[in-house]
C-alpha positions as CSV (number, residue, x, y, z in Angstrom):
1,X,0.6,11.6,-48.6
2,X,4.0,11.7,-47.2
3,X,6.9,11.2,-49.6
4,X,9.7,9.2,-47.9
5,X,13.1,8.4,-49.3
6,X,13.6,4.7,-49.4
7,X,15.8,3.5,-46.5
8,X,19.0,2.9,-48.9
9,X,18.7,6.7,-49.8
10,X,18.9,8.0,-46.4
11,X,22.0,9.7,-45.3
12,X,24.2,8.2,-42.4
13,X,23.3,11.2,-40.3
14,X,19.5,10.6,-40.7
15,X,19.9,7.0,-39.8
16,X,22.0,7.8,-36.7
17,X,19.6,10.5,-35.7
18,X,16.7,8.2,-36.1
19,X,18.4,5.8,-33.7
20,X,19.2,8.3,-31.2
21,X,15.6,9.4,-31.0
22,X,14.4,5.8,-30.8
23,X,16.8,5.1,-27.9
24,X,15.6,8.1,-26.1
25,X,12.0,7.2,-26.6
26,X,13.1,4.0,-24.8
27,X,15.3,5.5,-22.3
28,X,14.8,9.3,-21.5
29,X,18.2,9.6,-20.1
30,X,19.5,9.3,-23.7
31,X,17.6,12.6,-24.5
32,X,20.8,14.4,-23.5
33,X,22.5,13.4,-26.7
34,X,19.6,15.0,-28.7
35,X,19.9,18.1,-26.5
36,X,23.6,18.4,-27.0
37,X,23.2,18.0,-30.7
38,X,20.3,20.5,-31.2
39,X,20.6,23.1,-28.3
40,X,22.5,25.8,-30.4
41,X,20.1,25.5,-33.4
42,X,17.1,25.9,-31.1
43,X,18.5,28.5,-28.9
44,X,19.6,30.5,-32.1
45,X,16.2,30.3,-33.6
46,X,14.5,31.5,-30.7
47,X,17.2,34.3,-29.8
48,X,16.9,35.8,-33.3
49,X,13.1,36.1,-32.8
50,X,12.6,37.2,-29.4
51,X,15.9,39.5,-29.3
52,X,16.2,39.0,-25.2
53,X,18.8,36.7,-23.8
54,X,17.0,35.9,-20.8
55,X,13.6,35.2,-22.6
56,X,15.7,33.0,-25.1
57,X,17.1,30.9,-22.4
58,X,13.8,30.6,-20.8
59,X,12.0,29.4,-23.9
60,X,14.9,27.1,-25.0
61,X,14.5,25.3,-21.7
62,X,10.6,25.0,-22.1
63,X,11.2,23.7,-25.6
64,X,13.5,21.0,-24.3
65,X,11.1,20.2,-21.5
66,X,8.3,19.9,-23.6
67,X,10.2,17.7,-26.2
68,X,11.2,15.4,-23.4
69,X,7.7,15.2,-22.0
70,X,6.3,14.4,-25.3
71,X,9.2,12.4,-26.8
72,X,7.1,9.2,-26.6
73,X,4.5,10.6,-29.0
74,X,7.0,11.7,-31.6
75,X,6.7,10.0,-34.8
76,X,9.5,9.8,-37.1
77,X,8.6,11.2,-40.6
78,X,12.2,11.3,-42.4
79,X,12.6,15.0,-41.6
80,X,15.4,16.1,-39.1
81,X,14.5,15.8,-35.4
82,X,15.3,19.6,-35.0
83,X,12.2,20.3,-37.3
84,X,10.0,19.0,-34.5
85,X,12.0,21.0,-32.0
86,X,11.7,24.1,-34.0
87,X,7.9,23.8,-34.5
88,X,7.8,23.5,-30.5
89,X,10.0,26.6,-30.4
90,X,7.9,28.6,-32.8
91,X,4.7,27.8,-30.7
92,X,6.5,28.6,-27.4
93,X,7.4,32.0,-29.0
94,X,3.9,32.5,-30.3
95,X,2.3,31.6,-26.8
96,X,4.6,34.2,-25.1
97,X,3.8,36.8,-27.7
98,X,0.2,36.2,-27.2
99,X,0.4,36.5,-23.4
100,X,2.5,39.7,-23.8
101,X,0.1,41.2,-26.4
102,X,2.9,41.3,-29.0
103,X,0.6,40.9,-32.0
104,X,3.6,42.1,-34.4
105,X,5.4,38.9,-33.4
106,X,2.6,36.8,-34.0
107,X,2.1,38.3,-37.5
108,X,5.9,37.6,-38.2
109,X,5.7,33.9,-36.9
110,X,2.6,33.3,-39.1
111,X,4.1,34.6,-42.3
């Protein structure tokens, strides 16, 4: 069971973000706005975990490519859109760690 705030109790930012997501789902060119809003948070999340600028840039690019490719499947659940992006990022980091045999990083990501 998912608890959701009534529409009247949602913040204006949540409502605006939802409209942006819905617009991007209909017109992928609108995804650029979501990218601009969320880039720094996603990049920072990744950079803190991988500790390598080139890898962080590559993984951030991968996250936004995956998000755009799967945007039509995104379902709004009254949590910030960035939460979905950070889940994609965590999975991308884990995939990279697994490919590189970095079991220590996998343990951190799973904790």
